[in-house]
C-alpha positions as a Markdown table, in Angstrom:
| # | Residue | x | y | z |
|---|---|---|---|---|
| 1 | Unk | -27.5 | 67.7 | -35.0 |
| 2 | Unk | -25.3 | 64.6 | -34.5 |
| 3 | Unk | -28.0 | 62.3 | -35.9 |
| 4 | Unk | -28.5 | 64.6 | -38.9 |
| 5 | Unk | -24.7 | 64.6 | -39.6 |
| 6 | Unk | -24.6 | 60.8 | -39.3 |
| 7 | Unk | -27.4 | 60.5 | -41.9 |
| 8 | Unk | -25.7 | 62.9 | -44.3 |
| 9 | Unk | -22.4 | 61.1 | -44.1 |
| 10 | Unk | -24.1 | 57.7 | -44.6 |
| 11 | Unk | -25.7 | 59.0 | -47.7 |
| 12 | Unk | -22.2 | 59.3 | -49.3 |
| 13 | Unk | -20.5 | 56.1 | -48.1 |
| 14 | Unk | -23.1 | 53.4 | -48.2 |
| 15 | Unk | -23.2 | 53.0 | -52.0 |
| 16 | Unk | -19.4 | 52.5 | -52.4 |
| 17 | Unk | -19.5 | 50.0 | -49.6 |
| 18 | Unk | -22.4 | 48.2 | -51.1 |
| 19 | Unk | -20.6 | 48.0 | -54.4 |
| 20 | Unk | -17.5 | 46.5 | -52.8 |
| 21 | Unk | -19.6 | 43.8 | -51.1 |
| 22 | Unk | -21.8 | 42.9 | -54.1 |
| 23 | Unk | -19.3 | 43.1 | -56.8 |
| 24 | Unk | -19.3 | 40.0 | -59.0 |
| 25 | Unk | -22.4 | 38.7 | -57.2 |
| 26 | Unk | -25.9 | 38.3 | -58.6 |
| 27 | Unk | -28.2 | 41.1 | -57.3 |
| 28 | Unk | -31.9 | 40.7 | -56.7 |
| 29 | Unk | -32.9 | 44.2 | -57.9 |
| 30 | Unk | -36.6 | 43.5 | -57.4 |
| 31 | Unk | -36.0 | 42.8 | -53.7 |
| 32 | Unk | -33.8 | 45.8 | -53.3 |
| 33 | Unk | -36.4 | 48.2 | -54.9 |
| 34 | Unk | -39.4 | 46.8 | -53.0 |
| 35 | Unk | -37.7 | 46.6 | -49.6 |
| 36 | Unk | -36.3 | 50.1 | -50.0 |
| 37 | Unk | -39.6 | 51.7 | -50.9 |
| 38 | Unk | -41.6 | 49.9 | -48.2 |
| 39 | Unk | -38.9 | 51.0 | -45.7 |
| 40 | Unk | -39.4 | 54.7 | -46.5 |
| 41 | Unk | -42.7 | 54.6 | -44.5 |
| 42 | Unk | -40.7 | 53.6 | -41.4 |
| 43 | Unk | -38.1 | 56.2 | -42.2 |
| 44 | Unk | -40.7 | 59.0 | -42.2 |
| 45 | Unk | -42.2 | 57.8 | -38.9 |
| 46 | Unk | -38.9 | 57.3 | -37.3 |
| 47 | Unk | -37.6 | 60.8 | -38.1 |
| 48 | Unk | -40.7 | 62.3 | -36.5 |
| 49 | Unk | -40.3 | 60.2 | -33.4 |
| 50 | Unk | -36.6 | 60.8 | -32.9 |
| 51 | Unk | -37.2 | 64.5 | -32.5 |
| 52 | Unk | -39.6 | 63.9 | -29.6 |
| 53 | Unk | -38.6 | 60.7 | -27.7 |
| 54 | Unk | -36.3 | 60.3 | -24.7 |
| 55 | Unk | -33.0 | 59.2 | -26.2 |
| 56 | Unk | -31.8 | 57.5 | -23.0 |
| 57 | Unk | -34.7 | 55.2 | -22.9 |
| 58 | Unk | -34.3 | 54.4 | -26.6 |
| 59 | Unk | -30.6 | 53.7 | -26.1 |
| 60 | Unk | -31.3 | 51.1 | -23.4 |
| 61 | Unk | -33.9 | 49.3 | -25.5 |
| 62 | Unk | -31.7 | 49.2 | -28.6 |
| 63 | Unk | -28.6 | 48.2 | -26.6 |
| 64 | Unk | -30.4 | 45.2 | -25.2 |
| 65 | Unk | -31.7 | 44.3 | -28.6 |
| 66 | Unk | -28.3 | 44.5 | -30.3 |
| 67 | Unk | -26.6 | 42.4 | -27.5 |
| 68 | Unk | -29.3 | 39.8 | -27.9 |
| 69 | Unk | -28.6 | 39.5 | -31.6 |
| 70 | Unk | -24.9 | 39.2 | -31.0 |
| 71 | Unk | -25.5 | 36.3 | -28.6 |
| 72 | Unk | -27.7 | 34.7 | -31.2 |
| 73 | Unk | -25.1 | 35.0 | -34.0 |
| 74 | Unk | -22.4 | 33.6 | -31.7 |
| 75 | Unk | -24.5 | 30.6 | -30.7 |
| 76 | Unk | -25.3 | 29.8 | -34.4 |
| 77 | Unk | -21.8 | 28.8 | -35.5 |
| 78 | Unk | -22.6 | 28.5 | -39.2 |
| 79 | Unk | -25.0 | 31.4 | -39.6 |
| 80 | Unk | -24.0 | 33.8 | -42.3 |
| 81 | Unk | -20.9 | 31.9 | -43.4 |
| 82 | Unk | -22.4 | 30.7 | -46.7 |
| 83 | Unk | -25.3 | 31.4 | -48.9 |
| 84 | Unk | -28.2 | 29.0 | -48.6 |
| 85 | Unk | -31.2 | 28.3 | -50.9 |
| 86 | Unk | -34.6 | 29.5 | -49.8 |
| 87 | Unk | -37.1 | 27.6 | -51.9 |
| 88 | Unk | -40.4 | 29.1 | -50.5 |
| 89 | Unk | -41.5 | 32.3 | -52.2 |
| 90 | Unk | -43.6 | 33.0 | -49.1 |
| 91 | Unk | -40.6 | 32.6 | -46.9 |
| 92 | Unk | -38.7 | 35.1 | -48.9 |
| 93 | Unk | -41.6 | 37.6 | -48.9 |
| 94 | Unk | -41.6 | 37.6 | -45.1 |
| 95 | Unk | -38.6 | 39.9 | -45.3 |
| 96 | Unk | -40.8 | 42.7 | -46.6 |
| 97 | Unk | -42.7 | 42.7 | -43.3 |
| 98 | Unk | -39.6 | 43.9 | -41.6 |
| 99 | Unk | -38.9 | 46.8 | -44.0 |
| 100 | Unk | -41.0 | 49.3 | -42.2 |
| 101 | Unk | -39.4 | 48.3 | -38.8 |
| 102 | Unk | -35.9 | 48.6 | -40.2 |
| 103 | Unk | -36.7 | 51.9 | -42.0 |
| 104 | Unk | -38.0 | 53.3 | -38.7 |
| 105 | Unk | -34.9 | 52.2 | -36.8 |
| 106 | Unk | -32.6 | 53.5 | -39.6 |
| 107 | Unk | -33.9 | 57.1 | -39.2 |
| 108 | Unk | -34.5 | 56.8 | -35.4 |
| 109 | Unk | -30.9 | 55.5 | -34.6 |
| 110 | Unk | -29.2 | 53.7 | -37.4 |
| 111 | Unk | -26.2 | 52.1 | -35.8 |
| 112 | Unk | -26.7 | 48.4 | -35.6 |
| 113 | Unk | -29.3 | 48.2 | -38.2 |
| 114 | Unk | -27.0 | 46.2 | -40.4 |
| 115 | Unk | -27.1 | 43.5 | -37.7 |
| 116 | Unk | -30.9 | 43.4 | -37.8 |
| 117 | Unk | -31.0 | 43.3 | -41.6 |
| 118 | Unk | -28.5 | 40.5 | -41.7 |
| 119 | Unk | -30.3 | 38.3 | -39.2 |
| 120 | Unk | -33.6 | 38.8 | -41.1 |
| 121 | Unk | -32.1 | 38.1 | -44.6 |
| 122 | Unk | -30.1 | 35.1 | -43.4 |
| 123 | Unk | -33.4 | 33.4 | -42.6 |
| 124 | Unk | -35.7 | 34.8 | -45.3 |
| 125 | Unk | -33.3 | 35.2 | -48.3 |
| 126 | Unk | -30.5 | 32.8 | -47.6 |
| 127 | Unk | -27.8 | 35.5 | -47.6 |
| 128 | Unk | -24.4 | 35.2 | -46.1 |
| 129 | Unk | -22.7 | 38.2 | -44.4 |
| 130 | Unk | -21.3 | 39.6 | -47.6 |
| 131 | Unk | -24.7 | 39.6 | -49.3 |
| 132 | Unk | -26.5 | 40.9 | -46.3 |
| 133 | Unk | -24.2 | 43.9 | -45.8 |
| 134 | Unk | -24.1 | 44.7 | -49.5 |
| 135 | Unk | -27.9 | 44.7 | -49.8 |
| 136 | Unk | -28.3 | 46.6 | -46.5 |
| 137 | Unk | -26.1 | 49.4 | -47.6 |
| 138 | Unk | -28.0 | 49.7 | -50.9 |
| 139 | Unk | -31.4 | 49.9 | -49.3 |
| 140 | Unk | -30.1 | 52.3 | -46.6 |
| 141 | Unk | -29.0 | 54.8 | -49.3 |
| 142 | Unk | -32.6 | 55.7 | -50.2 |
| 143 | Unk | -33.6 | 55.8 | -46.6 |
| 144 | Unk | -30.8 | 58.1 | -45.7 |
| 145 | Unk | -31.8 | 60.6 | -48.4 |
| 146 | Unk | -35.4 | 60.8 | -47.0 |
| 147 | Unk | -34.1 | 61.2 | -43.5 |
| 148 | Unk | -31.7 | 63.9 | -44.5 |
| 149 | Unk | -34.5 | 65.8 | -46.3 |
| 150 | Unk | -36.7 | 65.6 | -43.2 |
| 151 | Unk | -33.9 | 66.7 | -40.8 |
| 152 | Unk | -32.9 | 69.6 | -43.0 |
| 153 | Unk | -36.6 | 70.7 | -43.2 |
| 154 | Unk | -36.5 | 71.0 | -39.4 |
| 155 | Unk | -33.3 | 73.1 | -39.5 |
| 156 | Unk | -30.7 | 70.5 | -38.6 |
| 157 | Unk | -27.9 | 71.5 | -40.9 |
| 158 | Unk | -24.3 | 72.6 | -40.3 |
| 159 | Unk | -21.6 | 72.4 | -42.9 |
| 160 | Unk | -18.7 | 72.7 | -40.5 |
| 161 | Unk | -19.9 | 69.6 | -38.7 |
| 162 | Unk | -21.0 | 67.6 | -41.7 |
| 163 | Unk | -18.1 | 68.1 | -44.2 |
| 164 | Unk | -15.4 | 66.4 | -42.0 |
| 165 | Unk | -17.9 | 63.7 | -41.2 |
| 166 | Unk | -18.6 | 63.0 | -44.8 |
| 167 | Unk | -15.0 | 62.9 | -45.9 |
| 168 | Unk | -14.0 | 60.6 | -43.0 |
| 169 | Unk | -16.9 | 58.2 | -43.5 |
| 170 | Unk | -16.3 | 57.9 | -47.3 |
| 171 | Unk | -12.7 | 56.9 | -46.7 |
| 172 | Unk | -13.5 | 54.6 | -43.8 |
| 173 | Unk | -16.6 | 53.0 | -45.5 |
| 174 | Unk | -14.7 | 52.3 | -48.8 |
| 175 | Unk | -11.5 | 50.9 | -47.3 |
| 176 | Unk | -13.3 | 49.0 | -44.6 |
| 177 | Unk | -15.8 | 47.3 | -47.0 |
| 178 | Unk | -13.0 | 46.3 | -49.4 |
| 179 | Unk | -10.9 | 44.8 | -46.6 |
| 180 | Unk | -13.9 | 42.9 | -45.2 |
| 181 | Unk | -14.9 | 41.5 | -48.6 |
| 182 | Unk | -11.3 | 40.4 | -49.1 |
| 183 | Unk | -11.1 | 38.7 | -45.6 |
| 184 | Unk | -14.5 | 36.9 | -46.1 |
| 185 | Unk | -17.5 | 35.8 | -44.0 |
| 186 | Unk | -15.6 | 34.4 | -41.0 |
| 187 | Unk | -13.8 | 37.7 | -40.5 |
| 188 | Unk | -17.0 | 39.7 | -41.0 |
| 189 | Unk | -18.7 | 37.5 | -38.4 |
| 190 | Unk | -16.0 | 38.1 | -35.8 |
| 191 | Unk | -16.1 | 41.9 | -36.4 |
| 192 | Unk | -19.9 | 41.7 | -36.5 |
| 193 | Unk | -19.9 | 40.3 | -32.9 |
| 194 | Unk | -17.1 | 42.5 | -31.6 |
| 195 | Unk | -18.6 | 45.8 | -32.9 |
| 196 | Unk | -22.1 | 44.8 | -32.0 |
| 197 | Unk | -21.0 | 44.0 | -28.4 |
| 198 | Unk | -19.2 | 47.3 | -28.1 |
| 199 | Unk | -22.2 | 49.2 | -29.5 |
| 200 | Unk | -24.7 | 47.4 | -27.4 |
| 201 | Unk | -22.8 | 48.0 | -24.1 |
| 202 | Unk | -22.2 | 51.6 | -25.1 |
| 203 | Unk | -25.9 | 52.2 | -25.6 |
| 204 | Unk | -27.0 | 50.2 | -22.6 |
| 205 | Unk | -24.7 | 52.0 | -20.1 |
| 206 | Unk | -24.7 | 55.4 | -22.0 |
| 207 | Unk | -20.9 | 55.4 | -22.3 |
């Protein structure tokens, strides 16, 4: 039920957050559409798997992965701080290969997926942190809708649980994204590393 509630709340706050990050920036709508649609395959598979897999084992694996990515970001001092030009169309298209994997992870767990998406798009699309988070929240919207439909079809639905979660997440997502956009990439990178570290440790040690 907790996972279903998280998906429902995400469905409401990701678009306002995406708007705040991408406002006044050029948006690659083709990339957004294709990445979102390919990722739906992973979302479907992930939703089926999450209902059957041992959550503790998954938490350990994901915790290690997130902490590894945090270390990578910290070691690369300039990564994500400015947009870069990727001239190779093939290099940019490599991002689509990861769409199914990220879609799977989004429905399977979700937390930390923005970190994965950011790392991938830094290298394949030349995004900075602001671009990466804005695009991620946009693609996640469609993924959350499918995940919610699948969870609801399995009977995972509770208004008393979901309504407070939705209200809180909308306020937090909107205010947080506006403040992060105002503070810029350096601030986002610091928060990126801090939150990723906390999340990774929490998952790894089941805190």
